[in-house]
N, C-alpha and C positions, 0 to 999 in steps of 0.2 A: 504493500500500500504506500509506504513512504517513498519507495523508488519511483512508483508511478506519479506520485504527487510532485517529487523533485523534478522528474522529467518534464512534467507539465510546466513547472515554473521556469525551467531552463528554456523550454520552447517559447514560452511567452516572452522571456528576456531577449532572445535573439530575434524573434519576430518583431519585437518593438523597435529594435535598432533598425531593422530593414524598413519598417513602416515609417519611422521618422525620417529616414533618408529619402523616402518617396515624396516628401513635400508637405507633410502635415505638421512638421515641426514649426512652432511659433517662436519667433525671436522675442525674448523677454529681457534682453540685456539692458535695455534702457531703464527698466524698472527694478533692476537688481542693484544691491549695494553691499559693500564689505563691512561686516561687523568685526568685533575683536576676536571672535572665535570661529564663525562659520559664514558660508554663503547663505543669503536669504533667497530661497528658490521660488518664492511666490506661493500662491494658495493652491496646494495640491494635496492628494491623499498620502504622499510619501511622508513617513514619520521616522525614518530610520537614521542610522549613523551618518555622520559626515566627517571630514578630516579637519584637523587643526590648521590654522593659518601658518604661513612660513615664519612670520616674525610678529610677536605681540608686544614688543617693547623691551622685554628682558629675556625672552626665550627664543631661540633660533631652532626651528623645526623643519627647515627646508630639506627636501629630498628624503624625509623620513616617513615610514609607514605609521600613520596615526589615525585615531578614531575618537569621535566625540559622541557620547550617549547623553541625550537630554531626557531625563526621566519623566518630565511632565508630558511628553509625547507618547508615553507607553501606557498600556492598560494593565501592566504587570502587577502581581501581588507584592506590593512594597512593604506592607505591614509585617509580613512573615519572611522578608529578605529572600525572595525567589531569584537566586542568581541565574538559574537556567533561563528565566524569562528576560531579566534585565540585560544579560549578555547574549541574548538569542541571536542578535545580528552581528556578533563579533566572531568572525570565522576562526575555527581551529582552537577556540578556548575550551579547555577541559575543566569541568566542574566536578569536584568531589561532593557527594550529597549523602551525608549521614548525620549531620547536625539538625536537630528538630526545628531550629529557628534562625539559622544563619549567624550564629555568634562569631564563628571563625571563618574567614575567607580562605578557601582551599581551591585555588585555580592555577592553571599553568598553560603554556603554549609550547609547541614545537618539541614535545618529548621531555620537557623539563619537569622538575619535581613539583608536585601539587601540594606538598606538605606545608600547609598554612601559607601558601603563596610566597615562600621565601626566595624564589628566583625572580620576583618582581620587587621593584622599589615602591613601597606602599606609602602614599602620602594623603594628607587631608589639607585642602587649601594651600598646597605647595610645600608643606613641612612634613617631616618624617613622623610616622605614628608607630614605628617599631623602636624599641629601646636600645637597639644596638646599631652602630653605623654600618655593619655588614649585613643587616637585615634580620638577624636573630635577636630577640626571640619573636620573630615572625609577626603575623597579624592576629594576635589574640584579641585585638579590638577592631571592630568594623563599625563605622557609623550607620545609624538607622537610615535606610533608603528613603524614609519619609522626610528626612531632612535634606537629602542630597539633591541638588539641582542638576548636576552634570557629572559624568565620569569621563576623564581623559585617559586615553591609552596611547602610549608610544612604544612600539616594539623595540627590539634589541638595541637599536642605534641610540636610544635614550641614555645609554651608559656614560656617554661623554659628559652630559650635563647633570645627571642625577645620581651617579654612583655605579659601581661595577656589576650590578645585578644583570644576569644574562638575559632574562626575559624582557627587561625594559621597565617602564613606568606605568603605574596606575595611580591616578590622583582623583580623590573624591572632592568635588567642589560643592561647598555648602552655600546656603542662601546668604546674600550680602545685605547689610542694612541699606535703607534708601533715605537720603536726606530729603527734608521737606515733605515727609509722609506722615499723615496723622496717625494717631495710635490705632492699632488694629491687630488682628491675629486670626488664628484658626484652631479648631478642635476637630479631631478625628477619633472615632471609636470603631474598632474592628473586633468581630467575633468570628470564630471559625471552628473547624473540626478539632477534636482532641483537646477541647477546653481552651483553645486559643483566645486570648484576651489582650488586645493592644490598645493603649490610649495615648494620643498625641495632643499636646497643647503647645501653641506657639504665639509669641507676642512680637510686635515690631513697631517702631516709631522713629521719627526723625524731626529735628528742629534745627534749622540753619546749619551750624557746623558740627552738630552732634547727632548720631543715629545709633540705634541698637536693634538687635534681634536676639530672642531667647527662646529656646525650645526644650521640652522634656518629653521623653517617651518611656512608658512602662510597657513591657511585653512579657507575658507569661502563658503557661499552658501545661497540659499533662504529658505532651509528647505523643508520638504515634506508636510507641512501644510501651509495655509495662516498665515501670521504674525509669522513666525518662522525663519527669517533669522539669520545668525550667522557669526562670524569671530573670528579668534584667531591667535596669533603670539607666537611662542615658540622658545627660543634660548638656546643653551647649549654649554659650553666651558669646556674642561678639559685639563690641562697642567700637565705632569709628568716630574719630575726631579729626576735623579738617581745619587746622589753624591757619593754613596757607592755601592759596589758590592752587599751588602746585604740589602741596604736601599732604599726606594722609597718614595718621597714626591709627593703628588697629590693635585692640586687645581681644584675645580669644581664650576661652576656658572650656575644656571638654572634660566631663566626668562620666565614667561608666562603671557599673558593677553588674556582674552576671554570675548566676549559679545554675548549674544543670546537674541532674541525676543521670548517671551513665549506666545504661542497661547492659553494657558489655557486648563483646563479639560472640558470634555463634558459629557452630560447625556446619559443614555442608549438609549433613543429615538433618540437622535442626532447621536449616533454611528451607529444605525441600518439604518438610512437614508443616512448618509454620514460619514464614519468613520474618515475622515481627515478634518472635518470642524473645524473652530476656533471660540472661544467665546470671545477672548480678542485681541485687536490690540494695546494696550498701555502698555503692561507689558514687563519687561526686567530683565535680569540677567547679572551681570558683576563680574569678578574675576581677581585678580592679584596675582602673586606668584613670590617671589625672594628667592633663596636658595644658599648661598655661603657655601662651605664645604672645609675643609683642612684635609688631611689624611697623616699619616705616617705609612708605613709598614716596619717591620724589621724582617729579617729571617737569623739569624746568622748561622743556621744549619738546616738540614732536620728534626731535632727533635723538634725545638722550633721556634715558629712564634708569632709575636705580631702586633697589629694594634691599632692605636689611630686615632679617627676622631672627629673633632670639627665642629659643624654645627649651622646654624641659619636659621630662616624662617621669612621673613617679607611679610605678605600677607593680603588679605582681600577679601570680596565679598559684593555685594550690590544687592538688589532686589527692583524693582520699579514697581508699577502698581495699578490697580483697584482691590481691595481685596475682593469684595463681592462674595457670592456663585454664581455658574454658572447659576442659574435661575434668577439672577438679571442682566439685560442687561446693558452693558456699552454704553449708548447712550446720546446724548446731551439733555439738558433741553429745556424748551420752549423758552429760550433766545438764544439757539444755543450753549451753553457752556457745556463742559464735567465736570464731578466731579473731584475734586482734587485727585491725586493719593497718595499712601502711599509709604514711603521709609524705608527700613530696611538696616542697614549697620553694618558689622563686620570688625574689624581690629585685626590682630593677630601678635604678636611679640613673637618669641620663640627662644630659643637657648639651646644648650646642648653639651655634650661630651660623648663619648663612648670609652671604652678601652676593647680590647679582646686579649686573648692570648691562644695559644694551645701548648700542649706538647705531644710528642709521644715517648714512652720509651719501653725498653725490647723487641726490635725487633717488634715494633708496637702492642705488646700484651696489652699495657696499653696506653690509649689515654685520654687526659683531655682538656676540653675547659672551660675557666673561663672569666668573664667580669664584668664591672661596667658601669652604665649609670647614668648621671645627666641630668635632663631635666626640664626646666622652660617654661611654656606656659602661655601667657597672652592674654585674649580675651576681647576687648572693644566692647560692643554691644549696638547699638542704633536702636530703632524700633518705628514704627508708626509715623514717621515724615510726616508732611503734605507737600507734594510736589506739583509741578505745575499741571495744567490740560492739558498739551500738549500731543503730540503723539510720540515724540522722546525721546531718553534717555537723562536725565538730572538729576543731584542730587541737583539742586537748590531747596531750601525750601521756602514755603510761610512764615512759622514760623520757625526761626532757632533753636528753642528748641524742642528736641525730647521728647514726652511724656514718653517713656521708655528708660532708660539709665542704663546700667549694666557693671560692670567690674569684670571679673573672672580670677583667677590665680590658676594654678595647678603646684605644684612642686613635682618632683618625683626623688627618689634615689633608684636604684635597683642594685642587685648583684646576680650573678649566678655562679654555678659550676656544670659541668656534666662530668661524667667519663664513659669509656667503658673498659671492661676487657674481653680479649679472654680466655675463659676457656679451649678451644681446638682450633685447626685450623678451625673448622667448627662452633663453638658455641660461642656467644658473649653476655655478659650482659651489660646493660647501665642503668644509673640512675643519678639523679641530684636534686638540690634544687635551688630555686630562692627566694630572699628576696625583698619585695616591701615596700617602705615607701612613702606615698602619703599625701600631705598637700593641701587641696582645700579651697580656700577663695573666697568670693564674696561680693560685695556691690553695691548699686545703688537704683533705684526706678522703680517700675512696671508701674506707671503712676504718674501724677503730684502730687497726694495726698497720694500715697501708697509707703512706703519704702519697698524695697525687704528684705524678711526674709533671712538673711545670711545663706548660706549652709556650713559655715566653718566647716570643719571636718578633723581630723587627724587619719589616720589608718595605720597599718603596718601588714604584714602577710607573710607567707612562703608558696610557692607552691612546690609540689614535682612531680616527674615523674620517671617511671621505664620502661624498655623495654628489649627485648631479640630478638636475631637474630640467625637463624640456616641456614647455607649454606652447604648442602650436596655436591654441586658441585659449580663451579665458575659461572654457568649460572642459578642457582636456589636458591632462598632465601625464608624462612618462617620467618615472622617478627610479632611482637606484642608489644604494649605499652599501658600504662595507665598514664594519666597526669591530673593535676589540672589546671584550668584557672579561671579568675576572670573578671567580667564585672562591673566595678564601675559605680555609677550614674554619668552621664555626665551632664554638665550644661544645655544642650539642653533638657534633660529629665525633668528638673524642670520648663521649660517654655512652655506654650501652643503654638502649631504650628499655630493656628489660633485664631481669636477672640472668637470663639464659644467653643473651647475645654477647658477642665478643667484638671489640674494636681494634683495628690495626693501628698501633701507636706510631707507625711510620707514614701516616697519611700525608699527602702533599696537596698544596693548593691547586686548583683547577683553573684553566684558561679557556676562553671561547673566542671564536671568530664568526661573525654573522654577516650574511649577504642578503640583500633584498633587491628585487627588480619588479616593478609593477606599473600599472596604468590605472588611472582613476579619473572620474569626471562625471558629467551630467549631460543629459540631452533635454533641454528645455526644463519644464517642470514635471516631466513624465518619468524620467529614469535617472537613477544614481547608481554608480558602480565603483568598485575597487577590486582589481584582480592582480595578484602578485605571486611570484615564486620566491622561494628562500632556500638558503643553505646555511646550516649551523654546524660548526665543528667544535667539539668539546673535548679537550684533552685532560687526562688524569681525573676523569669523572668519578665521583664518590657514589657508592651504592652498596647493596646487600647481596651476599652470596648465601645460598641455602647449603648448609653443611650438616654433618652428623658427627656426634662425639663417639667416644669408645663404647658407650652404652646404646648406640644406634638412635639416640634422641636428636631430633632436628633442632638446629639453632641458626641464627643469622650472623654472618661475619661481615662487618662493615670495613670496606677497604677501597682503594682506588681501583676502579674497574677498567682502567685503560681509557682509550679515546672512544668517542662516539660521534656519529654524524646524523643530522636530521635534514631531510630535504622534502619539499612538498609545495603544495599550492594552497593559497588562501583566496577565496572568492566571496565577495558580498555584492549583491545586486538587489535593487528594489525599484519597482515601477508602479505607476498609476495607470492602469489600462483605460480607465474612463477618460483621463486627460489625453491619452494617445488617440482614442477614437472620436471623442466628442469635444475635447477642450474643457468642458465643465458639464455638470449634471445636477439637476434639481433633486435627484434621488440619492445624492451623497457621493462619496469618493471611496475608491478601493485601492489599497496598497498591498502588493504581493512581493514578498521578499524571499531570498534564498541565501543561506550562509553555508559555505563549504570549506572544510579543512581536511586536506589530504596530506598525511604525514608518514614518511618512511624513516623511522628513527631506529638505528641499529648500532650495536657495538662494533668497533673495528678490531684489528688484531690485538688479542689479549690472552696469552697463554697462562694457564693455571698450573700450580704445582702438581695437581692430580693428572695432568696430561691433557685435560680438556681445554678447548679454546672457545672463548665467548664470541669470536668473530661471526658476524651475521645474526647474532641473537638480538631480539627486539628489546628496546629499552623498557624498563618497568613503567607501568601506568601511562603508556603512550599509545592510545588507540590510533589505528591507521586512518580511520574516517570519522569525522564528526560533522554530521549534516543536519542542518536545521532549516525549516521553511515555514512560512506562515502567511496569513491573510488578515488584514485589518480593514474593517468597514467603518466609515465615519459618516454620520448624517446629523447635521446640525450639532446638537449637544450630546449626542450618543455615539459611542464608538465601542467596537469589540474586536478582539484578536483571538485567532486560533493558531496555535503553533505546534508543530511536530518536530521532535528532536531524536536523532539517531546517533548513538555512540557505539562504535565497533568494539570488539573484544580486545583485551590487553592482558599483559602478564604482571604478576605481582612480584616476581623476582628476576634477577639478571639471567638465570639459567633457563628461563621460559618454561618452568614447570607447569604442565597441564593438569595432571591428576592432583587434586587437593590432598593435603595431609589430613589426619583425623581432626585436628583442631580448626582447620580452615584458614590458617595463617598464610599458607602458600598454595598457589594454584591459579588456574585461569580465571579471569574476570570476564564473564560473558557479556556480549553486546546487548543493548536494550534500546527500545523505542518508546518515547513518552510523549503524551499529548497534554497541552495546557490550553484552557479557555479563560479569558478575562474580559471584563467590560467596564466602561466608565460612562456615567451619566451626570451631566451638570445641569442643575435646575436654577434658572435665573443667574444671579451673580454670586449667590451665597452658598448654595447647597451642592453637595457632591455625594454621589453614590457609586461605589465600586464593588465588584465581585469577582471571584475567581474560582475555578475548579482545576486543581493541579493533579497530574497523573489521572486523566479522565478515564482511561481504560483499566485503572487499578492494577498496573503491572507490578509484579514482584521482581525487584532488581537490587543490585548493590554495585557500588563504585569503588569500594576499598576493602582490602583484607588487612585488619589491624595486626601489628606484630609486637605490641606492647600492652601492658596492663591498662593503660589509659590511651584512648577511650575503651579499648578492650581487645583481647586476642580473638582473631577470627573474622568472619564476615560481619561487616557493619552495614545493615540494610538501609535502602532509601525509603522515602515516605510513600505510603499507599495513597489512594485517592483522598483528597482533602478539599474542603470548601471553606471559603471565607467571604465575609461581607463587611464593607466599610461605609460608614456614614460620616460625612464631614460638613462643617459649617464655617464659613469665613465671615469675619466681621471687621 
């Protein structure tokens, strides 16, 4: 069914190009204008992604593959953080779906790691939201999608300006205060399946030189499995002060607390009998995040802009539970008492500053972006604490001393410069350099009697990138780029995720080289497209090997798995067939989109001591096809979207094990197809009604096999069919 639907969309896509060339195309150039982020295409049914502009004052994105998602254009389930819908038009983006409400972002592209998105540089309003300069500890905080106005994505070439992450940049852009706006706000209330309850309240106001916006969201529910209830509170405040016509001070404060019960992973046999069964009733996860930020933007002229931001992160996470494999039942002993639980706890204290400036000269023929970043991240990790044997969340310990206690510090200084030069009105060259200085230090002990072997290391290096862009018309661009990136060893790489795993202490840093070549553009108001090919070479890649000990028990060995390469095609196209055929219609507009990611990600030559070679093996959690297509119909104040998503099978380990082991931690991850329906209705100026049905066909599926006690050993199932409804009021 999906293949037939995708074929139909492809046919419509190519037919629309031919039809437009036949003379129906209407020139709307005179009515178009350039905004700071996107092209305004006119009034059509197209609601999808667009690309970021080449230069926005302090950022230079010429010749890079970029995407801009405007959430207000989507009918997606925002209250419950539906990543599959929000990123539905982003080709090749792999989403891990085991979290009941999207607390943690776990996404990846091009065969990279999905583990809490650590191969992306994750930002909010342009500043880091991860407490480590190298991206760890990952994205334990994700802003509520009900706050987010836009999501900016820049693929691998973003490494020059934003850091060495191989995947590129994801930046959540939240609502800005508006000057001279009277006091107002909005409230939204959502109810849904499995006890979902989400409440949002937002206030905004502005007078002359001062403006603010403040939001709070509560989200809670029972979860789609037994023992998986959750709740979170997120607050956000931004105050803007404009003392000068050319200067703007901003203060932002974000606070988040989240707690979730973890039902644990399940075995293959359990998944077959009941895919949403639970193995654990006493396991929990908790996180807290506090981020104050001060910014100053100064734009004395159209030619020069500068930005300074100072930020801090005070955060942490805790994991509590029974940590045995899922074939060991968590049941009381003969005396009626449960076993003591284990407590792991991290505390993060980070702060930094970033300076950026941009210069446009010679009638915009020469554009430059340059910047500096200083970042210090401290992680204090305590593990394997002996906690109580209760069934509720509590961090009280039976023995106050943690067997494992570690302190890690990463200090980073980086500087970059990137230039673009217009050789002609249609052809542009871009290139730049980034310097990285990293000092990593650590001390502590792995257990009572074993001191941690310090990973202290100092390294510095330079990354380079080049690109070119050719625009034969204002609506067509051919672009290409090549850029280096870097994946340093994180402290988590040096620590086993479970008591059975083993880590190679001779781990090396990994490096990557990324190439993009693509074509993007639009045809009038009827069609938007972005088609590209890519090649990603990753050397000294870190991953897991499935091994057996002397007792024939399986365990994972974490080591450098040699080099890998990923190559493929990323295609996004969206069209409005009514605009093509009739120009406009009193019966509404239709938008048809297709998003295709074809990825061949394999290990290159890598001999093992056992005599086996991983050459030709597929990368872990790297599906070869990710296909999404959908249709949006809009009529006056009503719109609805139906989306179909197909994700091909993938492997959970580097040896491409097909047959699962008894606990389900290793084995094939089968492909799956999911359907989602959502609608939006706006009544007059003030009322909003939204609804969604996710996983319409109630498919049993999973996207991940857990290899540690948290969130659980074995299969971590995705959500069954679920329904939600949102009522909103704006005042």
